[in-house]
C-alpha positions as CSV (number, residue, x, y, z in Angstrom):
1,M,-16.1,42.0,-35.5
2,E,-12.6,43.2,-34.8
3,R,-10.4,41.4,-32.2
4,R,-9.3,43.6,-29.3
5,D,-5.9,43.6,-27.8
6,D,-6.2,43.8,-24.0
7,N,-5.3,41.9,-20.9
8,F,-8.6,40.0,-20.7
9,K,-7.6,37.3,-23.2
10,S,-4.6,35.6,-24.6
11,M,-2.2,36.9,-21.9
12,G,-1.6,33.5,-20.3
13,F,-3.2,32.1,-17.2
14,S,-2.1,34.0,-14.1
15,W,-3.2,31.8,-11.2
16,F,-2.5,32.1,-7.5
17,T,-3.0,30.7,-4.1
18,G,-3.9,33.2,-1.4
19,E,-5.6,34.0,1.8
20,V,-8.9,35.8,2.3
21,T,-8.3,39.0,4.3
22,K,-11.8,40.5,4.2
23,V,-15.4,39.4,3.3
24,A,-17.7,42.0,1.8
25,A,-20.5,42.9,4.2
26,D,-22.6,44.7,1.6
27,G,-24.1,41.6,0.0
28,T,-21.9,41.6,-3.1
29,N,-20.5,38.1,-2.5
30,R,-16.9,39.3,-2.9
31,V,-13.8,39.0,-0.8
32,K,-10.4,40.7,-0.5
33,V,-7.6,38.1,-1.0
34,Y,-3.9,38.3,-0.6
35,P,-2.5,36.4,-3.6
36,H,0.9,35.1,-2.4
37,G,3.8,36.3,-4.7
38,Y,1.8,39.1,-6.5
39,Y,1.8,42.0,-4.1
40,D,4.1,43.3,-1.4
41,E,3.9,41.3,1.8
42,K,2.5,44.3,3.7
43,F,-0.9,43.7,2.0
44,N,-1.2,40.3,3.8
45,S,-3.2,41.6,6.7
46,T,-6.8,41.6,8.0
47,D,-6.4,45.3,9.1
48,D,-9.0,47.2,7.2
49,K,-6.6,50.0,6.2
50,V,-4.4,47.4,4.5
51,A,-7.0,44.9,3.2
52,D,-8.9,47.7,1.6
53,K,-6.0,48.4,-0.8
54,L,-6.4,45.0,-2.3
55,P,-8.8,44.6,-5.3
56,W,-12.1,42.9,-4.7
57,A,-12.2,39.3,-5.9
58,S,-15.3,37.7,-7.4
59,V,-16.1,34.1,-6.2
60,M,-16.8,31.5,-8.9
61,M,-19.8,29.5,-7.8
62,P,-20.8,26.0,-8.9
63,C,-23.2,25.4,-11.8
64,T,-25.9,24.5,-9.2
65,T,-26.6,28.2,-8.7
66,A,-27.6,30.3,-11.7
67,G,-26.1,33.5,-10.4
68,T,-29.1,35.6,-11.5
69,D,-31.3,38.0,-9.6
70,T,-33.8,35.3,-8.9
71,S,-31.5,32.3,-8.3
72,H,-28.3,32.7,-6.3
73,Q,-26.5,31.7,-3.1
74,N,-23.7,33.1,-1.0
75,H,-20.2,31.6,-0.7
76,S,-18.9,30.2,2.6
77,L,-15.5,31.9,2.6
78,E,-14.2,33.4,5.8
79,V,-11.2,35.5,6.8
80,G,-8.3,33.1,6.9
81,S,-9.7,30.8,4.1
82,W,-6.9,29.6,1.8
83,V,-8.1,29.9,-1.9
84,V,-7.0,29.1,-5.4
85,G,-7.8,31.6,-8.1
86,F,-6.7,33.4,-11.3
87,F,-6.6,37.0,-12.5
88,R,-9.1,37.7,-15.3
89,D,-6.9,40.5,-16.5
90,G,-3.7,38.3,-16.7
91,P,-0.5,39.8,-15.4
92,S,-2.1,43.1,-14.5
93,A,-3.3,41.2,-11.4
94,Q,-6.2,43.6,-10.5
95,D,-9.3,41.4,-11.3
96,P,-9.1,38.2,-9.2
97,I,-11.5,35.3,-9.5
98,I,-11.6,32.7,-6.7
99,M,-12.1,29.2,-8.0
100,G,-12.0,27.2,-4.8
101,T,-10.6,26.6,-1.4
102,I,-7.7,24.6,-0.1
103,Q,-8.8,22.6,3.0
104,G,-6.6,23.7,5.8
105,K,-7.7,21.3,8.5
106,D,-8.4,17.6,8.8
107,K,-11.8,16.4,7.9
108,P,-14.6,17.0,10.4
109,T,-14.7,14.5,13.2
110,L,-17.9,12.6,12.1
111,A,-17.1,12.6,8.4
112,S,-16.8,9.3,6.6
113,P,-17.7,7.8,3.2
114,D,-21.3,7.5,4.5
115,V,-21.4,10.7,6.6
116,K,-20.9,14.2,5.2
117,Q,-20.4,16.9,7.8
118,Q,-20.1,20.7,7.4
119,R,-18.8,22.7,10.3
120,F,-19.2,26.5,10.6
121,Q,-17.3,29.2,12.4
122,G,-20.0,29.6,15.0
123,G,-19.8,26.0,16.1
124,Q,-22.9,24.8,14.1
125,N,-22.8,21.5,12.2
126,I,-24.9,20.0,9.4
127,I,-24.5,16.2,9.3
128,F,-25.9,14.1,6.4
129,D,-25.9,10.4,7.3
130,N,-26.5,8.6,4.0
131,K,-26.7,5.2,5.6
132,A,-29.3,6.1,8.2
133,G,-31.0,8.6,5.9
134,T,-30.9,11.4,8.4
135,I,-29.9,15.1,8.5
136,T,-28.7,16.4,11.9
137,L,-28.3,20.1,12.9
138,A,-26.1,20.5,15.9
139,G,-24.0,23.1,17.7
140,S,-24.1,25.5,20.5
141,T,-26.1,28.1,18.6
142,V,-28.8,26.0,17.0
143,G,-32.0,27.9,17.5
144,K,-34.9,26.8,15.3
145,V,-35.3,25.0,12.1
146,I,-38.0,26.1,9.7
147,I,-39.2,23.5,7.2
148,L,-41.5,24.7,4.4
């Protein structure tokens, strides 16, 4: 097999920090991200006309999801999330991959070494209390919980 010369390998690791400007609504699990220092500042906007000019970024998921048609999950990124990623095509900077987020706020109010808390944009909370052995769902929009 002959080795190819393209931007998808051996071009150095082009990493970035950036801000999510748009989340795909079509179920593709992708986001538009403004990678600071790579494009003109005018692209750092949540305005659809501007954000649409950015390339779609794929989100790297943990190994706890297979990423297949039968075993997958969605990411939790929102507009305004700060992320770290890299460009799969190197310095061409047109094929971004998001590796993770940079926590922008202090930890949730109930979080501790024994209590893990996840807060959502709509005000919902999931609280895992490892000492008490409980899971609490809380928030202004908690409707029903279905346990199978």
